[in-house]
C-alpha positions as CSV (number, residue, x, y, z in Angstrom):
1,M,95.6,134.3,85.9
2,R,95.4,132.0,82.4
3,L,96.1,128.2,83.4
4,S,99.5,128.0,81.0
5,T,101.1,131.5,83.0
6,K,99.8,129.6,86.4
7,L,101.4,126.0,84.9
8,T,104.7,128.2,83.9
9,F,104.7,129.5,87.6
10,L,104.0,126.3,89.0
11,I,106.9,124.2,87.1
12,S,109.5,127.2,88.1
13,S,108.7,127.1,91.7
14,I,108.9,123.3,91.3
15,L,112.6,123.6,90.2
16,F,113.2,126.4,92.5
17,F,112.3,124.9,95.6
18,G,112.3,121.0,94.7
19,Q,109.3,119.5,96.4
20,L,105.7,120.0,95.8
21,S,103.0,121.0,98.9
22,A,100.1,118.7,98.6
23,T,97.7,121.8,97.8
24,D,99.4,122.4,94.6
25,R,100.3,118.9,93.1
26,V,98.5,119.2,89.7
27,F,97.8,115.4,88.9
28,T,99.6,115.0,85.6
29,P,103.4,113.4,84.7
30,K,105.1,116.5,84.5
31,G,102.7,118.1,87.9
32,M,104.1,115.5,89.8
33,Q,107.1,115.1,88.6
34,W,109.0,116.6,91.9
35,A,106.3,115.4,94.0
36,E,107.3,114.1,97.4
37,A,106.1,111.3,98.6
38,P,103.5,111.7,101.0
39,S,104.0,111.4,104.9
40,G,102.4,111.5,108.1
41,H,100.5,108.4,107.5
42,V,101.2,104.6,109.0
43,A,103.1,102.7,107.2
44,G,101.0,99.6,105.6
45,K,97.8,101.1,106.4
46,D,95.8,99.6,103.6
47,N,97.5,96.1,103.1
48,G,95.1,93.4,102.5
49,E,93.9,90.1,104.2
50,L,92.7,87.4,102.2
51,S,88.9,87.1,102.2
52,D,87.3,84.6,104.5
53,E,86.6,82.7,101.4
54,A,90.0,82.2,100.4
55,E,91.1,81.5,103.8
56,A,88.3,78.3,103.2
57,D,89.7,77.4,100.1
58,E,92.2,74.7,100.3
59,T,93.4,74.6,97.0
60,A,93.6,78.7,96.6
61,G,96.8,80.4,97.4
62,N,97.9,82.3,99.8
63,E,100.0,85.8,100.5
64,F,103.1,84.6,99.7
65,H,102.4,82.8,96.9
66,M,103.2,83.6,92.9
67,T,105.8,86.0,93.5
68,G,105.9,88.7,90.3
69,E,103.6,87.6,88.8
70,D,100.3,90.2,87.3
71,C,97.8,89.6,89.9
72,G,95.3,91.4,88.3
73,I,94.5,88.3,85.7
74,C,93.2,86.0,88.8
75,H,92.0,89.1,91.5
76,S,88.9,90.5,89.4
77,E,86.0,90.3,89.0
78,T,85.6,87.7,86.5
79,G,89.1,85.7,87.3
80,K,90.0,82.4,89.3
81,A,90.4,84.9,92.5
82,H,87.3,87.0,92.2
83,E,86.3,86.5,96.1
84,S,89.2,88.6,96.4
85,V,89.6,92.1,94.0
86,F,92.4,93.9,94.7
87,T,93.0,97.5,93.5
88,M,96.8,96.9,93.3
89,A,99.1,94.1,94.1
90,G,102.5,93.1,93.1
91,T,106.2,92.2,94.2
92,L,108.8,94.2,95.3
93,Y,112.4,93.6,94.4
94,K,116.1,94.8,95.8
95,D,116.4,95.1,91.9
96,R,115.2,94.6,88.1
97,A,116.8,91.2,88.0
98,A,114.0,90.3,90.6
99,R,117.0,88.0,92.2
100,E,116.2,88.5,96.0
101,P,112.3,90.1,97.3
102,L,112.7,92.8,99.5
103,V,111.1,92.3,103.0
104,G,109.3,95.3,105.1
105,A,109.4,98.1,102.7
106,E,106.4,100.3,101.7
107,I,104.6,100.9,98.6
108,I,102.7,104.3,98.8
109,L,100.0,105.6,96.6
110,E,98.1,108.8,95.9
111,D,95.4,109.1,93.9
112,V,93.7,112.6,91.7
113,Q,92.1,113.7,95.5
114,G,95.0,113.0,97.2
115,N,93.8,110.3,99.1
116,V,97.3,107.9,100.3
117,I,97.1,104.2,99.9
118,S,100.2,102.6,101.5
119,M,101.3,99.0,101.7
120,T,104.3,97.0,103.1
121,T,105.5,94.0,101.6
122,N,105.2,90.8,103.6
123,D,108.4,87.9,104.0
124,S,107.5,87.1,100.1
125,G,108.1,90.3,99.0
126,N,104.3,90.9,98.1
127,F,101.5,93.3,99.0
128,F,98.0,93.9,98.1
129,T,95.0,96.1,98.8
130,Y,91.4,96.5,98.3
131,S,91.6,100.3,99.3
132,K,89.6,102.6,96.6
133,I,91.8,104.3,94.0
134,A,89.7,107.5,93.2
135,S,88.9,108.1,89.4
136,D,90.2,110.7,87.9
137,P,88.1,112.9,85.3
138,Q,91.2,113.6,83.4
139,A,90.5,110.1,81.8
140,W,86.9,109.7,81.4
141,N,85.4,108.5,77.6
142,P,83.5,111.3,76.7
143,D,80.9,108.6,75.2
144,K,79.9,107.3,78.6
145,S,78.5,108.2,81.5
146,E,79.6,109.8,84.4
147,A,78.5,106.8,86.7
148,E,80.1,104.8,83.5
149,N,83.5,106.1,84.0
150,R,83.8,106.4,87.7
151,A,83.2,102.4,87.7
152,S,85.4,102.1,85.0
153,S,88.7,100.4,87.0
154,S,91.1,102.3,83.8
155,T,90.4,105.9,85.2
156,W,91.5,105.0,88.9
157,R,94.9,106.9,88.3
158,Y,97.8,107.2,90.6
159,K,101.4,108.0,91.7
160,A,103.4,106.1,93.5
161,W,106.5,105.7,95.2
162,V,108.8,102.8,96.5
163,K,110.1,103.5,100.4
164,N,113.0,101.4,101.5
165,D,114.5,102.9,105.0
166,D,115.5,107.0,104.3
167,L,115.5,106.0,100.3
168,I,112.4,106.8,97.8
169,T,112.2,105.6,94.4
170,A,109.1,107.7,92.1
171,M,107.1,106.4,89.8
172,M,107.2,108.3,86.8
173,T,104.1,107.4,85.7
174,I,100.4,108.1,86.6
175,P,98.6,104.7,85.4
176,G,95.3,103.7,85.6
177,V,94.5,100.4,87.6
178,G,92.4,98.9,84.8
179,G,93.8,97.2,82.0
180,S,93.2,97.0,78.5
181,S,91.0,93.8,78.3
182,S,88.5,91.8,79.9
183,T,91.3,89.3,81.4
184,T,93.1,92.6,83.2
185,S,90.7,94.6,84.4
186,R,92.8,95.0,87.5
187,M,96.3,95.9,86.9
188,S,99.5,95.0,89.2
189,C,102.7,96.2,88.8
190,G,103.5,92.4,87.8
191,M,102.0,93.3,84.3
192,H,104.5,95.7,83.9
193,H,108.3,95.4,86.2
194,A,108.6,91.4,85.4
195,P,112.4,90.2,85.6
196,L,112.3,89.5,81.7
197,N,109.9,92.6,80.9
198,S,111.7,95.8,79.1
199,R,111.3,97.9,82.5
200,G,112.6,95.2,84.8
201,A,111.0,93.8,88.5
202,L,109.6,96.3,90.9
203,L,112.6,97.7,92.7
204,A,113.8,99.4,95.9
205,S,116.8,101.9,95.8
206,G,119.6,101.1,98.0
207,F,121.4,97.5,96.9
208,S,124.1,96.9,95.2
209,T,123.6,96.2,91.6
210,L,126.8,93.7,91.4
211,S,128.2,91.5,94.4
212,S,131.5,93.3,93.8
213,Y,133.2,95.5,91.8
214,P,136.9,96.1,90.9
215,E,138.9,98.6,92.7
216,T,140.7,99.0,89.3
217,G,140.1,98.5,85.3
218,V,136.1,99.3,86.0
219,S,134.3,98.1,82.7
220,F,131.7,100.0,80.9
221,K,130.7,96.5,79.8
222,K,130.7,94.5,82.7
223,H,130.4,96.8,85.5
224,V,128.8,100.3,84.5
225,M,125.9,98.8,82.6
226,P,124.4,96.7,84.6
227,V,123.9,99.5,86.8
228,L,122.5,101.8,84.0
229,K,119.9,99.1,83.2
230,N,119.1,98.7,87.2
231,R,118.5,101.9,87.9
232,C,118.0,104.1,84.8
233,K,117.4,102.3,81.9
234,S,113.1,102.0,82.6
235,C,113.3,105.4,81.7
236,H,116.4,106.5,79.9
237,L,115.8,104.5,76.8
238,P,116.6,105.4,73.5
239,E,114.4,108.4,71.9
240,K,112.7,105.7,69.2
241,A,111.7,103.7,72.2
242,R,109.0,106.5,73.1
243,P,110.2,106.4,76.8
244,W,106.7,109.3,76.8
245,V,103.3,109.5,78.0
246,E,100.5,111.4,76.4
247,Y,98.0,111.9,79.5
248,P,95.9,114.2,79.7
249,K,95.1,114.0,76.0
250,G,96.9,116.1,74.0
251,T,99.7,116.6,76.3
252,K,103.0,114.5,76.0
253,Y,105.2,114.1,78.5
254,A,109.1,111.9,78.4
255,Y,110.3,110.7,81.2
256,G,114.0,110.4,79.6
257,G,114.5,113.9,78.8
258,G,116.4,112.8,75.8
259,L,118.9,110.8,77.6
260,D,119.4,107.8,76.4
261,L,121.5,105.6,78.8
262,S,120.7,101.7,77.0
263,A,124.2,101.3,75.5
264,F,127.6,103.8,75.3
265,E,126.5,105.0,72.3
266,K,123.2,107.2,72.2
267,D,120.6,106.8,70.0
268,E,120.9,109.2,66.6
269,N,117.6,110.9,67.6
270,S,118.3,111.3,71.3
271,E,119.8,114.5,72.5
272,K,122.4,112.9,74.9
273,G,123.8,109.9,76.2
274,I,125.7,108.6,78.7
275,Q,128.9,110.2,77.3
276,D,127.5,113.8,78.2
277,I,126.5,113.5,81.3
278,V,130.4,112.4,82.7
279,N,133.1,115.1,83.8
280,L,136.2,113.0,83.0
281,N,138.0,116.3,85.3
282,N,135.4,116.1,88.2
283,P,134.2,112.7,88.4
284,D,132.0,113.6,91.5
285,A,130.4,116.4,89.3
286,S,128.9,114.0,86.8
287,L,125.7,114.7,86.6
288,V,125.3,110.4,86.4
289,L,126.6,110.4,90.1
290,A,125.0,113.5,91.5
291,T,121.6,113.5,89.8
292,P,120.6,110.5,91.6
293,M,122.4,111.1,94.7
294,Y,120.0,111.1,97.5
295,G,118.8,115.0,98.8
296,S,119.3,116.0,95.0
297,Q,116.4,116.6,92.8
298,H,115.3,113.8,90.3
299,G,112.2,112.7,89.1
300,G,113.4,109.0,89.8
301,G,114.4,109.6,93.2
302,A,117.7,108.5,94.9
303,S,119.7,105.7,93.6
304,W,122.6,106.0,96.5
305,R,122.7,107.4,99.5
306,S,126.3,108.4,99.8
307,T,129.6,108.1,98.2
308,D,130.1,105.0,99.6
309,D,127.3,103.2,97.5
310,A,129.2,100.6,95.9
311,D,127.4,101.0,92.5
312,Y,128.5,104.5,92.7
313,K,131.8,103.8,93.7
314,A,132.0,101.8,90.8
315,I,130.8,104.2,88.0
316,R,133.0,107.0,89.8
317,Q,136.0,104.5,89.3
318,W,135.2,104.2,85.3
319,I,134.9,108.1,84.5
320,A,138.5,108.5,86.5
321,E,139.5,105.9,84.9
322,G,138.7,107.6,81.3
323,A,134.8,106.9,80.7
324,K,135.9,104.4,78.0
325,N,134.0,101.9,76.0
326,N,135.7,98.9,77.4
């Protein structure tokens, strides 16, 4: 069977069955789009501990310090914390505004060889590990030797999921651990997922975006837009913001599927906007509500467990009231 035919068959099977077995996974953003998070392992089995040198250094930090920061700046071979070189680290929050860290949630990584790394967050929401992430040949530099490529942290690529109870949020990208400069030879989640960054903080599903919503008179600007920014905007950006990746080289994959949820009016170059995924006659059938529901097929995972979720109810009420630009 030709490779192109095989891939087409595989993707069609994914769309039909809604999941991928470990043996069928194709390690690309598209191939792993519907992949379920690995299971059967002990949660937190790869949690890191501070080295003896770090424990002995009274001026050093601890496992609860520098929440939300890019750990890779210090925890690299040439960094200030070179005695503790992490392969991955970060801080998990309840929302993208990083208002409150989440304790006891699980961060799961899977590399190109199917190795599973599991970390759980501590009392400050922090997590880190020293566990090896396999080198992906698809990321190798043809001008370098195999040994050099395997040693390069930029080739240590992985797929990630964040698990909070029964809700799982999938990371759409297949990123590498290594950064693009000598100061970022070890990348952490805080490199891109920071409170003021366009992607927002690293978050878990299952928490209300706002503390409360009105029973009637729901406003798009005051109530719906914050939910979209918290849950959806990291992938569903305007086409001009280029929410896509080229990986492997020559293969373009768009995370947002042409859907722009950054404003009420979609970008002129985007295929769809919020008005295209609401159903005024049957609010619960609106794709903006049904797609990220727990148990449904959504590359970014579930945003709500049921129709009783506060964010869900707010958006539904807004649609029932006419889905206005108010």
